[in-house]
N, C-alpha and C positions, 0 to 999 in steps of 0.2 A: 504494500500500500504506500509506503514511503517513496519507493521508486516511481510509482505511478504519479504521485503528487509532484515529484521533482520533474518528471517528464512533462506534465501538464503545465507547470510553471515555465519551463524552458520553451515549450511550444508557443506560449502566449507571446513570447518575445523573439520568436524565430524570424529571421530577416526574410527568408524566402516566402513564408506564409504571409507575413505582413505586407510584403511587396505585392503579392497576388491580390490580396483583399483590397489594398489601396488602389491598385491598378484598375480593378473592376469598378470601384467608385468613380475614379477619374474618367475612365472610359465611358461610363454612362453619362456623366456630365458633358463630355466632349461630344458624344453622339447626339445628345439633346440639343446642344448649341449648333452643331453642324446641320441638323435637320432644318433649322430656320433658314439655311442657305440652300436647301434642296440637296444636301450632301450627306454622306455617311463616311466613316473612316475608310471603308473599302473604296468608295467612289473617289474620295480625296486622294487616296494612294494611287489610284489609276490616273487621275489628273496629273499628279506629280510625275509619274513615269512618262506620261505623254508630253508633259512640258520639258522633261529632261531629254527625251528622245523623239522629237517630231518625226512623223512618218513611220513609226514603229508598226510592225505587223501584229495581227491578232495573236499569233502563236507566241511571239516574243513577249508581248504584253502579258499574256497568260502565264508564261514562264516566270517573268519578273514578279508577278503578283502571287505566284504560288498556287494558281488554280487551273483547272482544265479549261480548254478553249470553249467547250460546250457551256460551262458555267459563266464564262466571260461574256458570251454573246448577249444574254438578256440585260446584263449590267451596262454594256456599251450601248445597247439599243435605248435604254433609259437615258443615258448621258446624251445621246444624239437627240432624243425627243426633247430634252431640256435645253438643247442648243449649246451644250458645253463641248461637244465633240463632233467632228465630221469625218467622213471617209473619203479617200481619194483613190481613184483607180479601181481595180477589181472587176472591170467590165470585160467579159470574155473568159473563155475557158483557160484555167491554169494561171490566171492573173489574180494575185492576192490584193485585196484592198489594204491600204495603210490608213492609220488613224492619226488625226491631228486635233489639237485643241483649237477651239474657236476663240475669238476675242472674249466672248461671254464666259467660256470655260476658264480662260486665263484670269479674268476678273473674279470669278467664283473662287478659284484656287488662292488668289491673293487675299480675298476677304477671309477665307478660312485660315490662312496663315496668320493674319492679324488677330483673328479670334483665338487661335491657339496660343499666340504670344500673350494675349490678355489673360487667358486662363493660367498659363504658366506663371505669369507675374503675380497673379492672385494667390496661387497655391504655394509658390516657392520664393516668397519675398523676404521672409525673415525667420530667425531662429533655426531650429533643427531642420525645418523644411527647406530653408535656403541652402543649408549644407547638403541636403539630399539632392536638391535641384542642381547645384553645382557639380556634384558627383555624377549624377545622371547625364548631364551635358558632356562631361569629360568622357564617360563611357561611350556616348554617341559619337564624339569626335574620334575616339580610338577605333571604333568600329568602322567609321568611314575611311580612316587611314588604312586599315586592314583590307577593306574592299578595294581601294584604289591600288594597293600593292599587288593584289592578285594572289593566286594560290602559291604556296611556298614551292620553291624549286627543289626537287629531290635528286 
């Protein structure tokens, strides 16, 4: 029983569990705010990929987003319907359409970035939360450096 109590106390302050719980709370807040812009985290991520790689194909976008092409089509269709994305080419057999952000899509992505900065500032502006925010931003920068460096040469 003493061991069970000790484990329960330790798990209450477990960093991984705390991160998961807090991430869910923050994710819900972000999703709610993005909804006002006609976006979701998934859609915002796709707009980000399209902004970084204009003319990207469906298959490459699906790969970068970590989803199947079949799952991507309805999401892209919705983004097209909203006026955030357009397709270029793809007419004729064997010719793949490429995707591009529209001016409206770029504006929506920019508004979402400002919204995320606002939320970030509100959450991570002082105390222990500021330290956590600083640490998370450093983790993000380190991850970007790793991605740019590419896979290790063996």
